[in-house]
C-alpha positions as CSV (number, residue, x, y, z in Angstrom):
1,X,-59.1,-26.9,29.4
2,X,-59.0,-23.1,29.8
3,X,-57.3,-21.1,27.2
4,X,-55.9,-18.1,28.9
5,X,-55.9,-16.0,25.7
6,X,-59.5,-16.8,24.9
7,X,-60.6,-13.1,25.3
8,X,-57.9,-12.1,22.8
9,X,-59.1,-14.8,20.4
10,X,-62.7,-13.6,20.8
11,X,-61.6,-10.0,20.0
12,X,-59.7,-11.2,16.9
13,X,-62.7,-13.2,15.7
14,X,-64.9,-10.2,16.2
15,X,-62.5,-8.0,14.3
16,X,-62.4,-10.5,11.5
17,X,-66.2,-10.6,11.3
18,X,-66.3,-6.8,11.1
19,X,-63.6,-6.8,8.4
20,X,-65.6,-9.4,6.4
21,X,-68.7,-7.3,6.7
22,X,-66.9,-4.1,5.6
23,X,-65.4,-6.0,2.6
24,X,-68.8,-7.2,1.5
25,X,-70.2,-3.7,1.9
26,X,-67.4,-2.3,-0.2
27,X,-67.9,-5.0,-2.9
28,X,-71.6,-4.2,-3.0
29,X,-70.8,-0.5,-3.6
30,X,-68.5,-1.5,-6.4
31,X,-71.2,-3.7,-8.0
32,X,-73.7,-0.8,-7.8
33,X,-71.2,1.5,-9.6
34,X,-70.7,-1.2,-12.2
35,X,-74.5,-1.5,-12.7
36,X,-74.7,2.3,-13.1
37,X,-72.0,2.2,-15.7
38,X,-73.8,-0.5,-17.6
39,X,-77.0,1.4,-17.4
40,X,-75.4,4.6,-18.6
41,X,-73.7,2.7,-21.5
42,X,-77.1,1.2,-22.5
43,X,-78.8,4.6,-22.4
44,X,-76.0,6.2,-24.4
45,X,-76.2,3.5,-27.1
46,X,-79.9,3.9,-27.3
47,X,-79.6,7.7,-27.5
48,X,-77.0,7.5,-30.2
49,X,-79.2,5.2,-32.2
50,X,-82.1,7.6,-31.8
51,X,-80.0,10.6,-32.9
52,X,-78.7,8.7,-35.9
53,X,-82.3,7.9,-37.0
54,X,-83.3,11.5,-36.5
55,X,-80.4,12.7,-38.7
56,X,-81.8,10.8,-41.7
57,X,-84.1,12.9,-43.8
58,X,-85.2,16.3,-42.5
59,X,-83.0,17.6,-39.8
60,X,-84.2,19.4,-36.7
61,X,-81.6,21.6,-35.2
62,X,-83.5,21.5,-31.8
63,X,-83.4,17.6,-31.8
64,X,-79.7,17.5,-32.7
65,X,-78.8,20.0,-30.0
66,X,-80.8,18.3,-27.3
67,X,-79.4,14.9,-28.4
68,X,-75.9,16.2,-28.5
69,X,-76.1,17.9,-25.1
70,X,-77.7,14.8,-23.5
71,X,-74.9,12.6,-25.0
72,X,-72.4,15.0,-23.5
73,X,-74.2,14.7,-20.2
74,X,-74.1,10.9,-20.4
75,X,-70.4,11.0,-21.2
76,X,-69.7,13.2,-18.2
77,X,-71.7,10.9,-16.0
78,X,-69.8,7.9,-17.3
79,X,-66.4,9.6,-16.6
80,X,-67.6,10.5,-13.0
81,X,-68.8,6.9,-12.5
82,X,-65.6,5.5,-13.8
83,X,-63.6,7.7,-11.4
84,X,-65.8,6.6,-8.6
85,X,-65.3,3.0,-9.7
86,X,-61.5,3.3,-9.5
87,X,-61.7,4.8,-6.0
88,X,-64.2,2.1,-4.9
89,X,-62.0,-0.6,-6.3
90,X,-59.1,0.7,-4.2
91,X,-61.4,0.7,-1.2
92,X,-62.4,-2.9,-1.9
93,X,-58.7,-3.8,-2.2
94,X,-57.9,-2.1,1.2
95,X,-60.8,-3.9,2.8
96,X,-59.7,-7.2,1.4
97,X,-56.1,-6.6,2.7
98,X,-57.4,-5.8,6.1
99,X,-59.6,-8.9,6.1
100,X,-56.6,-11.1,5.1
101,X,-54.5,-9.6,7.9
102,X,-57.3,-10.1,10.4
103,X,-57.8,-13.7,9.3
104,X,-54.0,-14.4,9.7
105,X,-54.1,-13.0,13.2
106,X,-57.1,-15.1,14.1
107,X,-55.4,-18.2,12.7
108,X,-52.3,-17.6,14.8
109,X,-54.4,-17.5,18.0
110,X,-56.4,-20.6,16.9
111,X,-53.1,-22.5,16.3
112,X,-51.8,-21.4,19.7
113,X,-55.0,-22.6,21.3
114,X,-54.7,-26.0,19.5
115,X,-51.1,-26.4,20.5
116,X,-51.9,-25.6,24.2
117,X,-54.7,-28.1,24.1
118,X,-52.5,-30.7,22.6
119,X,-49.8,-30.1,25.3
120,X,-52.3,-30.3,28.0
121,X,-53.7,-33.6,26.6
122,X,-50.2,-35.0,26.4
123,X,-49.5,-33.9,30.0
124,X,-52.7,-35.6,31.1
125,X,-51.7,-38.8,29.2
126,X,-48.3,-38.7,30.7
127,X,-49.7,-38.2,34.2
128,X,-52.2,-41.0,33.6
129,X,-49.4,-43.3,32.4
130,X,-47.4,-42.5,35.6
131,X,-50.4,-43.4,37.7
132,X,-50.9,-46.7,35.8
133,X,-47.2,-47.5,36.2
134,X,-47.4,-46.9,39.9
135,X,-50.5,-49.1,40.2
136,X,-48.8,-51.8,38.2
137,X,-45.6,-51.7,40.3
138,X,-47.7,-51.8,43.5
139,X,-49.5,-54.8,42.2
140,X,-46.3,-56.6,41.3
141,X,-44.9,-56.1,44.8
142,X,-48.1,-57.2,46.5
143,X,-48.1,-60.6,44.7
């Protein structure tokens, strides 16, 4: 059996594979941003604890200022990472939607191929049955 739309099916499968790869890449980028946010949160908590310990007893203005500026820097980095995470989550969603659409298109072609194969098999069976009927009729008339 030859499926006349096989080149189109192959292209759709290739497109689906590319979409799947892009989706995985976008997900990995999102995971990296999540890891960065977790790391920044841990550093921020650690720094806040250190600043709190330094504020007990004798205060050093220099330590408080450096701790305060570093915490402000960490908050700024967290906001930037959060904004990047939102954008990346949108990219992941777009890549997922593209993958879903590509998978639907591939499925349509695969179903068409299956239907054509089934029709061809039925036609072959029908032709074989006709041949067997002719042989049987010929045998009846000979005897």
